[in-house]
All heavy atoms as a GROMACS GRO file, in nm:
protein
  630
    1ALA      N    1   7.821  10.190   9.026
    1ALA     CA    2   7.773  10.128   8.889
    1ALA      C    3   7.778   9.977   8.883
    1ALA      O    4   7.855   9.917   8.936
    1ALA     CB    5   7.866  10.186   8.783
    2LYS      N    6   7.671   9.926   8.825
    2LYS     CA    7   7.655   9.782   8.818
    2LYS      C    8   7.700   9.742   8.680
    2LYS      O    9   7.656   9.803   8.572
    2LYS     CB   10   7.512   9.738   8.830
    2LYS     CG   11   7.491   9.599   8.833
    2LYS     CD   12   7.342   9.565   8.864
    2LYS     CE   13   7.336   9.420   8.860
    2LYS     NZ   14   7.196   9.371   8.894
    3VAL      N   15   7.784   9.642   8.666
    3VAL     CA   16   7.829   9.586   8.550
    3VAL      C   17   7.770   9.450   8.530
    3VAL      O   18   7.769   9.359   8.607
    3VAL     CB   19   7.980   9.557   8.547
    3VAL    CG1   20   8.036   9.504   8.421
    3VAL    CG2   21   8.060   9.699   8.588
    4GLU      N   22   7.712   9.437   8.405
    4GLU     CA   23   7.649   9.308   8.372
    4GLU      C   24   7.724   9.236   8.255
    4GLU      O   25   7.769   9.308   8.161
    4GLU     CB   26   7.496   9.313   8.354
    4GLU     CG   27   7.417   9.370   8.466
    4GLU     CD   28   7.274   9.366   8.439
    4GLU    OE1   29   7.225   9.287   8.366
    4GLU    OE2   30   7.216   9.457   8.500
    5VAL      N   31   7.730   9.118   8.251
    5VAL     CA   32   7.796   9.032   8.135
    5VAL      C   33   7.691   8.941   8.072
    5VAL      O   34   7.632   8.861   8.145
    5VAL     CB   35   7.922   8.962   8.202
    5VAL    CG1   36   7.992   8.884   8.088
    5VAL    CG2   37   8.016   9.054   8.264
    6SER      N   38   7.684   8.944   7.952
    6SER     CA   39   7.595   8.858   7.872
    6SER      C   40   7.692   8.750   7.820
    6SER      O   41   7.742   8.751   7.731
    6SER     CB   42   7.521   8.933   7.761
    6SER     OG   43   7.456   8.832   7.684
    7SER      N   44   7.674   8.637   7.891
    7SER     CA   45   7.769   8.519   7.850
    7SER      C   46   7.716   8.396   7.918
    7SER      O   47   7.628   8.390   8.011
    7SER     CB   48   7.909   8.543   7.908
    7SER     OG   49   7.987   8.438   7.900
    8LYS      N   50   7.766   8.277   7.858
    8LYS     CA   51   7.713   8.150   7.924
    8LYS      C   52   7.798   8.131   8.052
    8LYS      O   53   7.757   8.048   8.127
    8LYS     CB   54   7.744   8.036   7.834
    8LYS     CG   55   7.890   8.011   7.790
    8LYS     CD   56   7.910   7.900   7.700
    8LYS     CE   57   8.048   7.867   7.669
    8LYS     NZ   58   8.062   7.746   7.592
    9TYR      N   59   7.897   8.209   8.083
    9TYR     CA   60   7.974   8.190   8.205
    9TYR      C   61   7.920   8.301   8.301
    9TYR      O   62   7.942   8.424   8.282
    9TYR     CB   63   8.121   8.214   8.192
    9TYR     CG   64   8.185   8.108   8.088
    9TYR    CD1   65   8.214   8.142   7.967
    9TYR    CD2   66   8.197   7.981   8.122
    9TYR    CE1   67   8.254   8.046   7.871
    9TYR    CE2   68   8.242   7.890   8.031
    9TYR     CZ   69   8.279   7.920   7.911
    9TYR     OH   70   8.324   7.828   7.826
   10GLN      N   71   7.852   8.258   8.400
   10GLN     CA   72   7.802   8.355   8.513
   10GLN      C   73   7.869   8.344   8.638
   10GLN      O   74   7.915   8.238   8.674
   10GLN     CB   75   7.659   8.329   8.524
   10GLN     CG   76   7.579   8.366   8.400
   10GLN     CD   77   7.581   8.517   8.359
   10GLN    OE1   78   7.563   8.598   8.440
   10GLN    NE2   79   7.583   8.535   8.234
   11THR      N   80   7.880   8.445   8.713
   11THR     CA   81   7.934   8.448   8.858
   11THR      C   82   7.841   8.376   8.942
   11THR      O   83   7.728   8.392   8.926
   11THR     CB   84   7.964   8.593   8.901
   11THR    OG1   85   8.052   8.657   8.804
   11THR    CG2   86   8.030   8.578   9.045
   12VAL      N   87   7.888   8.295   9.029
   12VAL     CA   88   7.804   8.225   9.131
   12VAL      C   89   7.726   8.334   9.216
   12VAL      O   90   7.786   8.439   9.252
   12VAL     CB   91   7.882   8.128   9.219
   12VAL    CG1   92   7.930   8.018   9.128
   12VAL    CG2   93   7.990   8.198   9.301
   13LYS      N   94   7.620   8.290   9.258
   13LYS     CA   95   7.521   8.404   9.333
   13LYS      C   96   7.579   8.435   9.467
   13LYS      O   97   7.557   8.531   9.523
   13LYS     CB   98   7.385   8.354   9.323
   13LYS     CG   99   7.326   8.346   9.185
   13LYS     CD  100   7.163   8.364   9.189
   13LYS     CE  101   7.112   8.350   9.056
   13LYS     NZ  102   7.149   8.433   8.958
   14THR      N  103   7.653   8.336   9.524
   14THR     CA  104   7.706   8.366   9.654
   14THR      C  105   7.837   8.449   9.662
   14THR      O  106   7.881   8.477   9.768
   14THR     CB  107   7.730   8.232   9.727
   14THR    OG1  108   7.835   8.144   9.657
   14THR    CG2  109   7.605   8.145   9.748
   15LEU      N  110   7.893   8.470   9.551
   15LEU     CA  111   8.020   8.552   9.545
   15LEU      C  112   7.997   8.707   9.572
   15LEU      O  113   7.905   8.760   9.502
   15LEU     CB  114   8.085   8.537   9.413
   15LEU     CG  115   8.217   8.619   9.388
   15LEU    CD1  116   8.330   8.560   9.485
   15LEU    CD2  117   8.256   8.601   9.248
   16VAL      N  118   8.065   8.764   9.668
   16VAL     CA  119   8.048   8.902   9.696
   16VAL      C  120   8.160   8.977   9.619
   16VAL      O  121   8.283   8.951   9.652
   16VAL     CB  122   8.046   8.940   9.835
   16VAL    CG1  123   8.035   9.080   9.859
   16VAL    CG2  124   7.926   8.864   9.907
   17GLN      N  125   8.143   9.067   9.534
   17GLN     CA  126   8.240   9.141   9.463
   17GLN      C  127   8.240   9.288   9.512
   17GLN      O  128   8.131   9.349   9.517
   17GLN     CB  129   8.228   9.141   9.310
   17GLN     CG  130   8.238   8.995   9.260
   17GLN     CD  131   8.216   8.992   9.100
   17GLN    OE1  132   8.312   9.035   9.039
   17GLN    NE2  133   8.106   8.932   9.064
   18GLN      N  134   8.358   9.350   9.536
   18GLN     CA  135   8.364   9.492   9.584
   18GLN      C  136   8.484   9.556   9.525
   18GLN      O  137   8.586   9.486   9.496
   18GLN     CB  138   8.372   9.497   9.738
   18GLN     CG  139   8.259   9.423   9.814
   18GLN     CD  140   8.289   9.442   9.968
   18GLN    OE1  141   8.387   9.442  10.021
   18GLN    NE2  142   8.168   9.410  10.028
   19TYR      N  143   8.474   9.679   9.507
   19TYR     CA  144   8.583   9.758   9.466
   19TYR      C  145   8.585   9.890   9.541
   19TYR      O  146   8.478   9.937   9.581
   19TYR     CB  147   8.605   9.789   9.322
   19TYR     CG  148   8.482   9.866   9.263
   19TYR    CD1  149   8.482   9.993   9.247
   19TYR    CD2  150   8.366   9.798   9.221
   19TYR    CE1  151   8.381  10.075   9.199
   19TYR    CE2  152   8.256   9.866   9.179
   19TYR     CZ  153   8.266  10.005   9.163
   19TYR     OH  154   8.169  10.079   9.110
   20ILE      N  155   8.701   9.947   9.578
   20ILE     CA  156   8.711  10.073   9.641
   20ILE      C  157   8.821  10.155   9.574
   20ILE      O  158   8.920  10.113   9.542
   20ILE     CB  159   8.756  10.042   9.794
   20ILE    CG1  160   8.658   9.950   9.862
   20ILE    CG2  161   8.775  10.172   9.861
   20ILE    CD1  162   8.711   9.910   9.996
   21PHE      N  163   8.775  10.280   9.545
   21PHE     CA  164   8.883  10.369   9.484
   21PHE      C  165   8.951  10.441   9.609
   21PHE      O  166   8.886  10.504   9.692
   21PHE     CB  167   8.815  10.474   9.398
   21PHE     CG  168   8.766  10.421   9.267
   21PHE    CD1  169   8.623  10.389   9.255
   21PHE    CD2  170   8.847  10.371   9.165
   21PHE    CE1  171   8.572  10.332   9.147
   21PHE    CE2  172   8.797  10.328   9.050
   21PHE     CZ  173   8.666  10.302   9.039
   22VAL      N  174   9.080  10.421   9.621
   22VAL     CA  175   9.167  10.492   9.719
   22VAL      C  176   9.290  10.557   9.654
   22VAL      O  177   9.326  10.511   9.562
   22VAL     CB  178   9.203  10.387   9.820
   22VAL    CG1  179   9.087  10.330   9.905
   22VAL    CG2  180   9.297  10.278   9.770
   23PRO      N  181   9.336  10.664   9.728
   23PRO     CA  182   9.466  10.719   9.676
   23PRO      C  183   9.571  10.615   9.673
   23PRO      O  184   9.580  10.526   9.756
   23PRO     CB  185   9.492  10.827   9.768
   23PRO     CG  186   9.369  10.852   9.840
   23PRO     CD  187   9.289  10.738   9.847
   24ALA      N  188   9.651  10.617   9.565
   24ALA     CA  189   9.762  10.525   9.545
   24ALA      C  190   9.846  10.498   9.664
   24ALA      O  191   9.888  10.377   9.697
   24ALA     CB  192   9.840  10.554   9.416
   25MET      N  193   9.890  10.599   9.737
   25MET     CA  194   9.979  10.593   9.837
   25MET      C  195   9.924  10.520   9.952
   25MET      O  196   9.999  10.484  10.051
   25MET     CB  197  10.033  10.737   9.877
   25MET     CG  198   9.937  10.826   9.936
   25MET     SD  199   9.989  10.999   9.946
   25MET     CE  200  10.118  10.980  10.075
   26TYR      N  201   9.792  10.502   9.959
   26TYR     CA  202   9.724  10.439  10.078
   26TYR      C  203   9.666  10.301  10.049
   26TYR      O  204   9.591  10.249  10.137
   26TYR     CB  205   9.618  10.539  10.141
   26TYR     CG  206   9.663  10.664  10.181
   26TYR    CD1  207   9.630  10.785  10.116
   26TYR    CD2  208   9.760  10.679  10.288
   26TYR    CE1  209   9.667  10.906  10.168
   26TYR    CE2  210   9.804  10.802  10.328
   26TYR     CZ  211   9.757  10.912  10.260
   26TYR     OH  212   9.805  11.033  10.319
   27LYS      N  213   9.698  10.252   9.932
   27LYS     CA  214   9.641  10.118   9.888
   27LYS      C  215   9.661  10.012   9.979
   27LYS      O  216   9.581   9.928  10.017
   27LYS     CB  217   9.681  10.087   9.745
   27LYS     CG  218   9.608  10.166   9.644
   27LYS     CD  219   9.624  10.102   9.508
   27LYS     CE  220   9.767  10.078   9.461
   27LYS     NZ  221   9.772  10.043   9.323
   28ASP      N  222   9.797  10.008  10.026
   28ASP     CA  223   9.828   9.895  10.119
   28ASP      C  224   9.754   9.904  10.249
   28ASP      O  225   9.698   9.799  10.308
   28ASP     CB  226   9.987   9.899  10.153
   28ASP     CG  227  10.066   9.865  10.024
   28ASP    OD1  228  10.018   9.817   9.923
   28ASP    OD2  229  10.181   9.892  10.024
   29VAL      N  230   9.741  10.026  10.302
   29VAL     CA  231   9.670  10.042  10.429
   29VAL      C  232   9.524  10.000  10.410
   29VAL      O  233   9.471   9.922  10.503
   29VAL     CB  234   9.683  10.184  10.480
   29VAL    CG1  235   9.604  10.215  10.604
   29VAL    CG2  236   9.829  10.225  10.499
   30TYR      N  237   9.459  10.051  10.310
   30TYR     CA  238   9.328  10.019  10.294
   30TYR      C  239   9.295   9.866  10.277
   30TYR      O  240   9.208   9.811  10.316
   30TYR     CB  241   9.273  10.090  10.167
   30TYR     CG  242   9.223  10.227  10.202
   30TYR    CD1  243   9.316  10.338  10.219
   30TYR    CD2  244   9.083  10.264  10.214
   30TYR    CE1  245   9.264  10.461  10.244
   30TYR    CE2  246   9.032  10.393  10.234
   30TYR     CZ  247   9.137  10.494  10.257
   30TYR     OH  248   9.082  10.606  10.274
   31LEU      N  249   9.393   9.803  10.197
   31LEU     CA  250   9.370   9.661  10.178
   31LEU      C  251   9.390   9.589  10.311
   31LEU      O  252   9.299   9.495  10.335
   31LEU     CB  253   9.497   9.615  10.082
   31LEU     CG  254   9.488   9.462  10.057
   31LEU    CD1  255   9.366   9.412   9.990
   31LEU    CD2  256   9.617   9.428   9.975
   32CYS      N  257   9.483   9.616  10.384
   32CYS     CA  258   9.494   9.558  10.525
   32CYS      C  259   9.355   9.577  10.611
   32CYS      O  260   9.313   9.487  10.676
   32CYS     CB  261   9.619   9.604  10.608
   32CYS     SG  262   9.772   9.545  10.520
   33HIS      N  263   9.306   9.698  10.604
   33HIS     CA  264   9.188   9.723  10.675
   33HIS      C  265   9.074   9.629  10.621
   33HIS      O  266   9.001   9.575  10.701
   33HIS     CB  267   9.147   9.867  10.659
   33HIS     CG  268   9.015   9.901  10.708
   33HIS    ND1  269   8.978   9.904  10.845
   33HIS    CD2  270   8.897   9.927  10.642
   33HIS    CE1  271   8.849   9.921  10.872
   33HIS    NE2  272   8.800   9.948  10.738
   34VAL      N  273   9.055   9.632  10.492
   34VAL     CA  274   8.949   9.541  10.422
   34VAL      C  275   8.964   9.399  10.466
   34VAL      O  276   8.878   9.328  10.503
   34VAL     CB  277   8.941   9.565  10.282
   34VAL    CG1  278   8.844   9.456  10.209
   34VAL    CG2  279   8.891   9.712  10.247
   35LEU      N  280   9.084   9.343  10.465
   35LEU     CA  281   9.116   9.215  10.497
   35LEU      C  282   9.087   9.183  10.638
   35LEU      O  283   9.026   9.074  10.671
   35LEU     CB  284   9.270   9.173  10.466
   35LEU     CG  285   9.298   9.170  10.320
   35LEU    CD1  286   9.445   9.154  10.293
   35LEU    CD2  287   9.218   9.077  10.228
   36ASN      N  288   9.129   9.280  10.722
   36ASN     CA  289   9.079   9.252  10.865
   36ASN      C  290   8.931   9.257  10.882
   36ASN      O  291   8.887   9.177  10.960
   36ASN     CB  292   9.151   9.366  10.951
   36ASN     CG  293   9.285   9.347  10.986
   36ASN    OD1  294   9.322   9.229  11.018
   36ASN    ND2  295   9.366   9.448  10.979
   37GLU      N  296   8.854   9.342  10.814
   37GLU     CA  297   8.705   9.333  10.823
   37GLU      C  298   8.655   9.206  10.770
   37GLU      O  299   8.542   9.168  10.828
   37GLU     CB  300   8.662   9.453  10.741
   37GLU     CG  301   8.681   9.588  10.795
   37GLU     CD  302   8.617   9.607  10.932
   37GLU    OE1  303   8.495   9.583  10.946
   37GLU    OE2  304   8.681   9.661  11.027
   38LEU      N  305   8.718   9.149  10.665
   38LEU     CA  306   8.668   9.022  10.607
   38LEU      C  307   8.738   8.900  10.675
   38LEU      O  308   8.741   8.794  10.613
   38LEU     CB  309   8.699   9.021  10.459
   38LEU     CG  310   8.630   9.129  10.383
   38LEU    CD1  311   8.670   9.135  10.243
   38LEU    CD2  312   8.467   9.117  10.386
   39SER      N  313   8.795   8.920  10.786
   39SER     CA  314   8.866   8.804  10.861
   39SER      C  315   8.781   8.682  10.861
   39SER      O  316   8.660   8.687  10.894
   39SER     CB  317   8.901   8.854  10.997
   39SER     OG  318   8.975   8.748  11.070
   40GLY      N  319   8.841   8.573  10.827
   40GLY     CA  320   8.772   8.432  10.831
   40GLY      C  321   8.713   8.400  10.698
   40GLY      O  322   8.669   8.290  10.675
   41GLN      N  323   8.715   8.498  10.613
   41GLN     CA  324   8.654   8.460  10.471
   41GLN      C  325   8.783   8.462  10.367
   41GLN      O  326   8.877   8.517  10.397
   41GLN     CB  327   8.566   8.579  10.430
   41GLN     CG  328   8.449   8.604  10.528
   41GLN     CD  329   8.361   8.709  10.481
   41GLN    OE1  330   8.335   8.726  10.357
   41GLN    NE2  331   8.309   8.787  10.563
   42THR      N  332   8.754   8.398  10.262
   42THR     CA  333   8.846   8.382  10.153
   42THR      C  334   8.834   8.499  10.074
   42THR      O  335   8.734   8.544  10.033
   42THR     CB  336   8.826   8.258  10.060
   42THR    OG1  337   8.816   8.134  10.155
   42THR    CG2  338   8.914   8.239   9.955
   43THR      N  339   8.956   8.557  10.036
   43THR     CA  340   8.966   8.674   9.962
   43THR      C  341   9.060   8.652   9.824
   43THR      O  342   9.171   8.591   9.856
   43THR     CB  343   9.009   8.789  10.038
   43THR    OG1  344   8.936   8.812  10.150
   43THR    CG2  345   9.004   8.927   9.956
   44LEU      N  346   9.017   8.705   9.727
   44LEU     CA  347   9.110   8.684   9.602
   44LEU      C  348   9.130   8.836   9.556
   44LEU      O  349   9.048   8.924   9.539
   44LEU     CB  350   9.026   8.615   9.499
   44LEU     CG  351   9.089   8.591   9.359
   44LEU    CD1  352   9.207   8.496   9.388
   44LEU    CD2  353   8.997   8.527   9.268
   45ILE      N  354   9.271   8.859   9.540
   45ILE     CA  355   9.316   8.986   9.509
   45ILE      C  356   9.388   8.980   9.372
   45ILE      O  357   9.470   8.906   9.350
   45ILE     CB  358   9.404   9.045   9.603
   45ILE    CG1  359   9.342   9.049   9.753
   45ILE    CG2  360   9.455   9.181   9.576
   45ILE    CD1  361   9.435   9.063   9.866
   46PHE      N  362   9.346   9.066   9.277
   46PHE     CA  363   9.412   9.072   9.141
   46PHE      C  364   9.504   9.183   9.139
   46PHE      O  365   9.480   9.292   9.192
   46PHE     CB  366   9.309   9.090   9.028
   46PHE     CG  367   9.218   8.962   9.016
   46PHE    CD1  368   9.098   8.952   9.083
   46PHE    CD2  369   9.262   8.856   8.930
   46PHE    CE1  370   9.016   8.846   9.060
   46PHE    CE2  371   9.184   8.754   8.921
   46PHE     CZ  372   9.057   8.742   8.987
   47THR      N  373   9.631   9.160   9.080
   47THR     CA  374   9.731   9.269   9.064
   47THR      C  375   9.762   9.289   8.913
   47THR      O  376   9.729   9.186   8.843
   47THR     CB  377   9.857   9.218   9.138
   47THR    OG1  378   9.914   9.114   9.082
   47THR    CG2  379   9.844   9.208   9.288
   48SER      N  380   9.822   9.396   8.888
   48SER     CA  381   9.857   9.424   8.745
   48SER      C  382   9.974   9.349   8.694
   48SER      O  383   9.990   9.332   8.589
   48SER     CB  384   9.882   9.572   8.733
   48SER     OG  385   9.973   9.621   8.817
   49THR      N  386  10.072   9.312   8.786
   49THR     CA  387  10.185   9.233   8.748
   49THR      C  388  10.224   9.113   8.836
   49THR      O  389  10.173   9.121   8.949
   49THR     CB  390  10.304   9.321   8.745
   49THR    OG1  391  10.341   9.370   8.880
   49THR    CG2  392  10.297   9.459   8.653
   50CYS      N  393  10.300   9.012   8.780
   50CYS     CA  394  10.347   8.908   8.869
   50CYS      C  395  10.427   8.959   8.983
   50CYS      O  396  10.421   8.908   9.092
   50CYS     CB  397  10.412   8.807   8.776
   50CYS     SG  398  10.312   8.726   8.653
   51HIS      N  399  10.518   9.059   8.950
   51HIS     CA  400  10.609   9.105   9.045
   51HIS      C  401  10.521   9.175   9.166
   51HIS      O  402  10.548   9.145   9.282
   51HIS     CB  403  10.702   9.214   8.993
   51HIS     CG  404  10.788   9.279   9.088
   51HIS    ND1  405  10.897   9.213   9.150
   51HIS    CD2  406  10.774   9.408   9.146
   51HIS    CE1  407  10.947   9.299   9.238
   51HIS    NE2  408  10.878   9.423   9.229
   52LEU      N  409  10.424   9.241   9.141
   52LEU     CA  410  10.338   9.300   9.248
   52LEU      C  411  10.271   9.200   9.322
   52LEU      O  412  10.244   9.208   9.441
   52LEU     CB  413  10.236   9.397   9.180
   52LEU     CG  414  10.151   9.474   9.281
   52LEU    CD1  415  10.230   9.556   9.374
   52LEU    CD2  416  10.063   9.572   9.199
   53ALA      N  417  10.216   9.086   9.247
   53ALA     CA  418  10.160   8.970   9.319
   53ALA      C  419  10.253   8.923   9.423
   53ALA      O  420  10.206   8.890   9.530
   53ALA     CB  421  10.110   8.873   9.223
   54ASN      N  422  10.385   8.886   9.385
   54ASN     CA  423  10.476   8.839   9.482
   54ASN      C  424  10.491   8.928   9.592
   54ASN      O  425  10.506   8.897   9.705
   54ASN     CB  426  10.609   8.808   9.401
   54ASN     CG  427  10.598   8.687   9.305
   54ASN    OD1  428  10.533   8.599   9.332
   54ASN    ND2  429  10.676   8.709   9.199
   55LYS      N  430  10.511   9.055   9.570
   55LYS     CA  431  10.537   9.168   9.668
   55LYS      C  432  10.434   9.179   9.767
   55LYS      O  433  10.454   9.168   9.901
   55LYS     CB  434  10.574   9.290   9.594
   55LYS     CG  435  10.600   9.404   9.684
   55LYS     CD  436  10.631   9.540   9.605
   55LYS     CE  437  10.627   9.659   9.694
   55LYS     NZ  438  10.658   9.788   9.625
   56LEU      N  439  10.312   9.163   9.719
   56LEU     CA  440  10.185   9.171   9.795
   56LEU      C  441  10.180   9.051   9.884
   56LEU      O  442  10.141   9.065  10.004
   56LEU     CB  443  10.069   9.192   9.722
   56LEU     CG  444   9.922   9.210   9.786
   56LEU    CD1  445   9.935   9.332   9.872
   56LEU    CD2  446   9.818   9.215   9.691
   57ALA      N  447  10.208   8.930   9.834
   57ALA     CA  448  10.196   8.808   9.914
   57ALA      C  449  10.295   8.818  10.035
   57ALA      O  450  10.267   8.776  10.144
   57ALA     CB  451  10.212   8.684   9.825
   58VAL      N  452  10.423   8.861  10.004
   58VAL     CA  453  10.516   8.872  10.109
   58VAL      C  454  10.482   8.965  10.211
   58VAL      O  455  10.482   8.941  10.344
   58VAL     CB  456  10.656   8.911  10.046
   58VAL    CG1  457  10.764   8.949  10.162
   58VAL    CG2  458  10.701   8.801   9.962
   59MET      N  459  10.426   9.092  10.180
   59MET     CA  460  10.391   9.190  10.267
   59MET      C  461  10.267   9.143  10.361
   59MET      O  462  10.276   9.153  10.480
   59MET     CB  463  10.332   9.314  10.194
   59MET     CG  464  10.286   9.424  10.286
   59MET     SD  465  10.190   9.554  10.202
   59MET     CE  466  10.023   9.486  10.195
   60LEU      N  467  10.164   9.068  10.296
   60LEU     CA  468  10.063   9.018  10.370
   60LEU      C  469  10.098   8.905  10.470
   60LEU      O  470  10.054   8.905  10.582
   60LEU     CB  471   9.954   8.970  10.277
   60LEU     CG  472   9.874   9.070  10.197
   60LEU    CD1  473   9.780   9.010  10.097
   60LEU    CD2  474   9.809   9.181  10.293
   61ARG      N  475  10.196   8.817  10.419
   61ARG     CA  476  10.250   8.724  10.527
   61ARG      C  477  10.329   8.788  10.631
   61ARG      O  478  10.298   8.742  10.754
   61ARG     CB  479  10.331   8.622  10.446
   61ARG     CG  480  10.256   8.523  10.359
   61ARG     CD  481  10.330   8.401  10.312
   61ARG     NE  482  10.450   8.440  10.225
   61ARG     CZ  483  10.432   8.447  10.088
   61ARG    NH1  484  10.321   8.406  10.026
   61ARG    NH2  485  10.543   8.479  10.018
   62LEU      N  486  10.396   8.883  10.619
   62LEU     CA  487  10.468   8.952  10.705
   62LEU      C  488  10.376   9.012  10.820
   62LEU      O  489  10.407   9.019  10.932
   62LEU     CB  490  10.566   9.052  10.654
   62LEU     CG  491  10.702   9.010  10.591
   62LEU    CD1  492  10.755   9.121  10.520
   62LEU    CD2  493  10.786   8.928  10.687
   63LEU      N  494  10.263   9.060  10.766
   63LEU     CA  495  10.166   9.112  10.852
   63LEU      C  496  10.073   9.014  10.918
   63LEU      O  497   9.969   9.046  10.988
   63LEU     CB  498  10.076   9.216  10.775
   63LEU     CG  499  10.151   9.346  10.725
   63LEU    CD1  500  10.061   9.426  10.630
   63LEU    CD2  501  10.190   9.426  10.852
   64GLY      N  502  10.093   8.885  10.905
   64GLY     CA  503  10.014   8.784  10.967
   64GLY      C  504   9.899   8.718  10.894
   64GLY      O  505   9.833   8.631  10.949
   65PHE      N  506   9.891   8.761  10.766
   65PHE     CA  507   9.772   8.702  10.686
   65PHE      C  508   9.817   8.578  10.616
   65PHE      O  509   9.953   8.571  10.580
   65PHE     CB  510   9.731   8.798  10.581
   65PHE     CG  511   9.662   8.925  10.637
   65PHE    CD1  512   9.745   9.044  10.644
   65PHE    CD2  513   9.538   8.923  10.664
   65PHE    CE1  514   9.677   9.156  10.698
   65PHE    CE2  515   9.463   9.037  10.712
   65PHE     CZ  516   9.544   9.154  10.729
   66ALA      N  517   9.744   8.482  10.592
   66ALA     CA  518   9.771   8.358  10.523
   66ALA      C  519   9.759   8.398  10.366
   66ALA      O  520   9.642   8.397  10.326
   66ALA     CB  521   9.692   8.240  10.564
   67ALA      N  522   9.860   8.433  10.310
   67ALA     CA  523   9.864   8.462  10.168
   67ALA      C  524   9.937   8.382  10.077
   67ALA      O  525  10.052   8.336  10.107
   67ALA     CB  526   9.920   8.601  10.165
   68ILE      N  527   9.872   8.342   9.964
   68ILE     CA  528   9.934   8.247   9.872
   68ILE      C  529   9.932   8.330   9.740
   68ILE      O  530   9.832   8.386   9.688
   68ILE     CB  531   9.859   8.115   9.850
   68ILE    CG1  532   9.846   8.038   9.983
   68ILE    CG2  533   9.908   8.044   9.740
   68ILE    CD1  534   9.768   7.931   9.982
   69CYS      N  535  10.047   8.326   9.669
   69CYS     CA  536  10.060   8.393   9.545
   69CYS      C  537  10.045   8.305   9.427
   69CYS      O  538  10.116   8.196   9.417
   69CYS     CB  539  10.198   8.465   9.542
   69CYS     SG  540  10.226   8.556   9.384
   70LEU      N  541   9.965   8.333   9.327
   70LEU     CA  542   9.946   8.242   9.220
   70LEU      C  543   9.941   8.346   9.099
   70LEU      O  544   9.888   8.440   9.090
   70LEU     CB  545   9.809   8.187   9.218
   70LEU     CG  546   9.778   8.092   9.329
   70LEU    CD1  547   9.627   8.041   9.319
   70LEU    CD2  548   9.873   7.964   9.318
   71HIS      N  549  10.023   8.310   8.990
   71HIS     CA  550  10.042   8.384   8.872
   71HIS      C  551  10.094   8.294   8.759
   71HIS      O  552  10.138   8.183   8.774
   71HIS     CB  553  10.119   8.513   8.888
   71HIS     CG  554  10.255   8.490   8.918
   71HIS    ND1  555  10.360   8.422   8.854
   71HIS    CD2  556  10.320   8.519   9.051
   71HIS    CE1  557  10.468   8.430   8.922
   71HIS    NE2  558  10.450   8.477   9.041
   72GLY      N  559  10.064   8.344   8.623
   72GLY     CA  560  10.103   8.266   8.507
   72GLY      C  561  10.249   8.232   8.486
   72GLY      O  562  10.269   8.146   8.413
   73GLN      N  563  10.338   8.300   8.561
   73GLN     CA  564  10.480   8.268   8.540
   73GLN      C  565  10.526   8.162   8.634
   73GLN      O  566  10.641   8.110   8.632
   73GLN     CB  567  10.574   8.390   8.564
   73GLN     CG  568  10.550   8.497   8.445
   73GLN     CD  569  10.633   8.607   8.463
   73GLN    OE1  570  10.692   8.634   8.572
   73GLN    NE2  571  10.637   8.688   8.366
   74MET      N  572  10.426   8.090   8.717
   74MET     CA  573  10.467   7.983   8.800
   74MET      C  574  10.435   7.852   8.724
   74MET      O  575  10.323   7.838   8.650
   74MET     CB  576  10.386   7.997   8.921
   74MET     CG  577  10.404   8.109   9.012
   74MET     SD  578  10.281   8.123   9.149
   74MET     CE  579  10.342   7.979   9.249
   75ALA      N  580  10.513   7.758   8.744
   75ALA     CA  581  10.478   7.617   8.692
   75ALA      C  582  10.356   7.578   8.758
   75ALA      O  583  10.320   7.598   8.869
   75ALA     CB  584  10.596   7.524   8.716
   76GLN      N  585  10.272   7.488   8.682
   76GLN     CA  586  10.151   7.437   8.729
   76GLN      C  587  10.173   7.360   8.868
   76GLN      O  588  10.091   7.377   8.961
   76GLN     CB  589  10.091   7.341   8.623
   76GLN     CG  590   9.943   7.295   8.654
   76GLN     CD  591   9.844   7.395   8.670
   76GLN    OE1  592   9.855   7.501   8.608
   76GLN    NE2  593   9.739   7.377   8.748
   77SER      N  594  10.285   7.282   8.870
   77SER     CA  595  10.306   7.219   8.995
   77SER      C  596  10.321   7.296   9.109
   77SER      O  597  10.285   7.262   9.220
   77SER     CB  598  10.436   7.120   8.972
   77SER     OG  599  10.544   7.198   8.946
   78ASN      N  600  10.378   7.420   9.096
   78ASN     CA  601  10.399   7.520   9.206
   78ASN      C  602  10.266   7.570   9.235
   78ASN      O  603  10.232   7.610   9.363
   78ASN     CB  604  10.494   7.627   9.167
   78ASN     CG  605  10.629   7.573   9.151
   78ASN    OD1  606  10.675   7.476   9.199
   78ASN    ND2  607  10.728   7.656   9.098
   79ARG      N  608  10.175   7.597   9.149
   79ARG     CA  609  10.055   7.655   9.170
   79ARG      C  610   9.960   7.554   9.265
   79ARG      O  611   9.877   7.606   9.337
   79ARG     CB  612   9.980   7.684   9.042
   79ARG     CG  613  10.040   7.800   8.975
   79ARG     CD  614   9.942   7.831   8.844
   79ARG     NE  615  10.025   7.860   8.735
   79ARG     CZ  616   9.989   7.866   8.616
   79ARG    NH1  617   9.863   7.852   8.592
   79ARG    NH2  618  10.070   7.885   8.511
   80LEU      N  619   9.983   7.427   9.231
   80LEU     CA  620   9.897   7.336   9.300
   80LEU      C  621   9.956   7.313   9.450
   80LEU      O  622   9.884   7.238   9.528
   80LEU     CB  623   9.896   7.210   9.226
   80LEU     CG  624   9.828   7.217   9.097
   80LEU    CD1  625   9.824   7.086   9.015
   80LEU    CD2  626   9.683   7.256   9.109
   81GLY      N  627  10.063   7.352   9.478
   81GLY     CA  628  10.129   7.330   9.614
   81GLY      C  629  10.204   7.225   9.632
   81GLY      O  630  10.252   7.162   9.726
   0.00000   0.00000   0.00000
């Protein structure tokens, strides 16, 4: 299904957006597979909670991915590095 937004804020034409429906128990495995397939490209992953964002960043770093966690409960100075 294609989603269109009528707004003055448009997504850049070079951005590739994808979504995949997978069983909840296999989300981590599918995510790692997709990240391996997109190796060398920048990927942005949205999570439902700050805790999950932290947990996911740790998991990805342990698996060798360069992962940075950014969320609203971080001070702006921490977000900027």
